[in-house]
C-alpha positions in Angstrom: 0.3 0.4 -0.1 0.9 3.4 -0.4 1.3 6.2 2.0 2.5 9.9 2.1 5.8 10.4 3.3 4.7 12.1 6.4 4.4 11.1 10.2 1.0 10.6 9.6 1.6 8.0 6.7 4.2 6.3 9.1 1.4 5.7 11.6 -0.9 4.7 8.9 1.3 2.4 7.7 2.1 0.8 11.3 -1.6 0.6 11.9 -2.1 -1.4 8.8 0.5 -3.8 9.3 -1.1 -4.4 13.0 -4.8 -4.9 11.5 -3.6 -7.0 8.6 -1.8 -9.3 11.0 -4.8 -9.4 13.2 -7.0 -10.4 9.7 -4.3 -13.3 9.5 -5.1 -14.6 13.0 -2.3 -12.9 15.1 -4.1 -10.4 17.5 -2.5 -7.4 18.8 -1.4 -8.6 21.9 0.6 -11.6 20.1 4.3 -11.0 19.6 4.0 -11.3 16.1 1.8 -8.6 15.9 4.1 -6.3 18.4 7.2 -7.3 16.7 6.4 -6.9 12.9 4.5 -3.6 14.0 7.6 -1.9 15.7 9.8 -3.1 12.9 7.1 -1.4 10.5 6.9 1.9 12.7 10.8 2.4 12.5 11.3 1.4 9.0 8.3 3.9 7.9 9.7 6.8 10.2 12.9 6.1 8.0 11.3 6.3 5.1 9.8 9.9 6.0 12.8 11.3 7.6 15.5 9.8 5.4 13.9 9.2 2.1 11.4 11.6 1.8 11.3 13.2 -1.9 8.7 15.9 -2.4 5.3 14.6 -3.9 6.5 11.1 -3.6 4.9 8.3 -1.5 6.5 5.5 0.1 5.2 2.0 0.0 4.5 -1.0 2.9 4.7 -4.6 1.8 3.7 -7.4 3.9 4.2 -11.0 2.9 4.0 -14.4 4.9 5.2 -17.5 3.3 4.9 -20.9 4.7 7.6 -19.8 7.6 8.6 -16.2 7.3 6.7 -12.7 7.5 8.4 -10.0 5.8 8.1 -6.2 5.6 9.1 -4.1 2.8 9.0 -0.1 2.8 10.2 1.1 -0.3 10.9 4.8 -0.4 12.1 6.9 -3.9 15.6 8.2 -2.4 18.5 6.5 -3.8 21.2 8.3 -2.5 20.2 7.9 1.6 21.3 4.7 1.8 20.7 3.0 5.6 24.4 1.3 6.5 25.1 -2.2 6.8 25.2 -2.1 10.4 24.0 0.5 12.5 26.3 3.4 14.0 26.1 3.4 17.6 23.5 5.8 18.9 24.5 8.7 20.5 23.6 8.2 24.0 22.5 12.1 24.5 20.4 12.0 21.5 16.5 11.0 21.3 16.7 9.7 17.8 19.1 7.4 15.7 17.9 3.9 17.4 15.5 2.7 14.9 17.7 0.0 12.8 19.3 -1.2 16.1 15.6 -2.2 17.0 15.0 -3.7 13.6 18.4 -5.5 13.8 17.8 -6.8 17.4 13.8 -7.8 16.4 14.4 -9.2 12.7 15.6 -12.5 11.9 17.6 -10.9 8.8 17.3 -7.2 6.9 18.6 -5.6 4.3 18.1 -3.2 1.4 17.2 -3.8 -2.1 17.1 -1.3 -5.2 13.9 -0.2 -6.3 13.0 -2.0 -9.3 12.3 0.3 -13.0 12.8 3.4 -10.6 15.0 5.2 -8.2 14.7 4.3 -4.9 15.6 1.4 -2.5 13.3 -0.9 -0.7 14.1 -1.8 3.2 13.3 -5.0 4.2 13.0 -7.4 7.5 12.5 -10.9 7.6 10.8 -12.6 11.0 10.9 -16.4 11.1 8.3 -18.5 12.6 10.1 -21.1 14.4 9.6 -23.3 17.8 8.6 -20.9 20.7 6.9 -18.3 18.5 3.5 -18.4 17.4 2.9 -20.3 14.4 1.0 -18.8 11.4 -2.7 -19.5 10.6 -3.1 -18.2 7.3 -0.7 -18.1 4.2 -0.1 -14.9 1.7 1.6 -15.8 -1.7 5.2 -15.0 -1.4 7.0 -12.0 -2.9 9.3 -12.6 -6.0 12.4 -11.3 -5.3 13.6 -10.0 -9.0 16.6 -7.6 -7.5 19.8 -8.8 -6.2 20.7 -7.4 -2.2 22.7 -4.4 -1.6 23.4 -5.8 1.6 22.1 -8.0 3.5 22.6 -8.9 7.1 21.8 -11.5 9.7 20.7 -10.5 13.1 21.3 -12.9 16.0 18.3 -14.9 17.6 17.1 -12.9 20.2 17.0 -15.3 23.4 13.7 -17.0 24.2 11.7 -15.3 27.4 9.3 -17.0 29.6 
């Protein structure tokens, strides 16, 4: 779905993902919904703050395959690429922690060029594994037609009780 590159657009993107996950059987209070909603919020905020081009929207895509949720946020700014490893945030700053959250929460994340147009897609994947709530419905997988600019593998979070 397409959203305006404004704080309101980022908020609506986060809400859309939360509602869609609820529709797919992952209620608002589940770890799946909370985690993917937070990842979407951070990627959308970055698209608005760092990927904004006047008059251009950003796009959000949520897919679910057999065992993987994938959130993709596409903007039209090519020259502002997130770093492969987020820099350490300034402890005095009120911002600069979004990609750290994404890297900590996602099993995998990265950036790919936007096909057939200027821009990039920042994506994050969360794998359904033992100890996480299993999926209840499936959606058609996204066909990845372009090569990754880079890809990172985050360490899995320890299980909590």
